[in-house]
C-alpha positions, 0 to 999 in steps of 0.5 A: 907417806913417802919419804920426802913427805915425811921429811916435810912433816918432821920439818913442821912437827912438834914433839908430839909428831903434829903440825899446826893447821894455822902454821901450814896456812901461814907458810902458804900465805907468807909464800904468796900462795893464796887460798883462791889459787886454783892450785890449792883451793882444794887443798884449803877447802880440805884443811877446813873440812877436816878441822870441822869434822875433827871438832865434831869427833871430839878430836884436837882441830888445831893440828894435822896428823901425818896422814892428813898431811900426806893427803894434802900434799898429794893434791899438789905435790910439786907446789906443796914441797916447793912451798914448805922447803922455800924453793919458789922463785922468790924464796922470801917472798914476804920480805920482798912484798914489804920492800915493794909496799915501801917502793909504793908508798914512796912513789904514791907521793909523786903528783906530777903528770897529766891525764890522757886527753885525746878521748873523755873516757880516759880524762875522766879517770881519777888521777890519783888511782894507783895500783900495783900487783906482782905475780911470780912465775910459781904464783906468788902474789902480792897486790897494793893499792887500787889493784882491783880496779878495772882499766883499758889496757890500751897499748899494753894490748900489743904484745898479746896481739903480737904472740897471737899473731906469731902463734897463728902464723909463725915468725917467718910469715908474721915478719914479711908484714911487720918489722922488728926495729925501733921506729925513732918516731912517736908510736902513731907517726905516719911512717913505715920502714924502707920496705913499706912495712911497720917498724915493729908490732909495739907502735900502732902501724904494727899492732894494727897489721898484727890484728890483720893477721889473727883468724883473717877471714873469721867473723869479726865477733869470732875473732874478738871472742878468740882474743878475749879467751886468750887474755882469759887463759893468760890471766889464770881465769881471771875476769877479763873485761871490755869498756864499749864506751872507750872503743866507741870514743877510740873509733870516733876520734881514730883519724890517725890510725885510719891514715896509718891504715890507708898508708898501709893499704897504699903500700900494699902492706896488708895480706891479701883480702884484709877488710881495712874497716874490720882490721881497724875496728878489731884493733880499737876493740883490743885497745878497749880490753879491761883488766885489773892490775892483778890480772896483768900481773898474772898475764906478765907472769905468763910471759915470764914463764915462757907462755905458761900461765903459773896459776893453771899450767896452761901453755898459752904461747910457745916460749920462742914466740915469747922470747921474740915478744920480750925482745920487742918489748925491750927495745920498743916497749916504752914509746919514745922512752924505750931506749932510756928505760932499757938503759936504766931499768933493763926489764922488758915492758909495755906502757899504755896511755891508760897509765899502765905498765906491764913489766916482765922479769924473765923466769922470775915474775911479772909486774903491773902498775896503773897510775893514770898521770903521764909524762910528756912521752905518754907513759905513767909518771908513778910507774916509771918511778916504780920501775926505777925504784925496783931496779935501785933495790933489786938486782933485776936488770937484764945485765945485773948478772955480768961478772964483776959487779959489786953493789949492795942491792939484793937478789930476790931469787936467792935466799938471803942465807944462801946467797952468803953461805950454803947448806949447813952454814946457812942453817947455822946462820938461820939458828943464829938469827932466830929464823925458825922459818927458814930452818924448817924450809932447810930441814924440809929439803933434807938438811941434817939439823945436827950437822956442823961447820968446820969449826964442829959448831952446830946450829945448837952452838949458834942459837945458845951463843946468840940467845934464840929461844925459838931456834933452840927449842925447835932444834931440840923438838927435832931430837939433836944432840944437846951436848955436841963439843965444838973444836974448843971443846965447848958445848952449847950449855957452855956458850949460853953461860958465857954469854949469860943467857939465863933462858937458854940455860934453863931450856938446855938444863932441862934437856939434859944439857952439860958443861964441857967438864961435866961431859968429859967426866963422864967419857 
């Protein structure tokens, strides 16, 4: 093994120089990295295979040798190191997930709102459905509720349609046909801007126009296949569906959208040779695409990651195109609530009348919420509540990074110890709180477990003072000095005796622990 894998191994090894197989699995699980993640599928298969092989050979099946550890690390080196050293987008993902679960449970009690009723298919959905999924830019995932149920994306298709049109036409050409300003009108208002163009790509007229610029001239079947393939790329190859009944209903009740189409054609807004019937049907098809919140959260994470899918590494969209898309989602993505949403939540988002909201925290995560009951503006009641609760607990608002802001909300991007402290002090703090997992992650980054703070107190001193047996045993397994003296001349055993931690005293004595007077007498 190279030096870094060796550091990783030692951080998790016991005194017999072995790493628990289950402990390694637990670290991935607690970090939000799942066994079905395409980056680690082969890693988990090898873990299981080697366990079976060890059993057949009469060897210890529950532990990993240094050699096997190195082989596992080579499967996905960067991810493996980042998971074990706690350097993912959200370092303490388990705690973050628990907080999001509490938000979900709180919001679930809200039964206000009504179902979309302009087509029968949307009105037939159970109003109590509620799913929420999160995917970080490192592929850390969390789901709760009806996260495996499929629903139509409706207007949540518009950011993807816009990005696809940008990829094909480029910014300069595309924005000859569609503007970038909020309309100040309802999403399907029969209106254009002063240049006779749709106001922006996040309203019906703008999305219809963007669709006309995706593979123009290609057969409709090929155009739709292309769009579906891109949705699948964004979702890390998760299943993407299509609801034909919704599509047929959309087409049958499309008078307003046809009126928008004819209005734009009258103003000569469409590109040359655009077939209005095909353009509108293509728009209805895009709105009738089906996803789960699990898939949509990965799509949102792809946008949060500059167009790069976290699970596959595929660069689906150019980063500058994603930047443009997120800018428009911020200003125009939530229907007539867009301004207030930008003010109160401050995160790029797009909603749809199916009850979906796709939320993008740039460089951090994507989130999808689905709950069919809508408010008077067409946004999911619970979805908006989730977003408001999210920014009330976490520093995700675009301008939360402003200097001088002070509040007690947490920033999931920062380790709770690093946010207060750093380096050795963070390690000592983790030891004092019995957080062995964090201690392992810091050691895996190369931190010296025997280092001391400005008072020459080590992590062993802190573990002994606070009575944290697990921290103490881990430090002793790493082979740290048992009797370091702080600036007052106290050893860890002195601290344990002063606090009357009998179990700590026993462990230290067993490992050769001395009082300060005993140590000095030997000097």
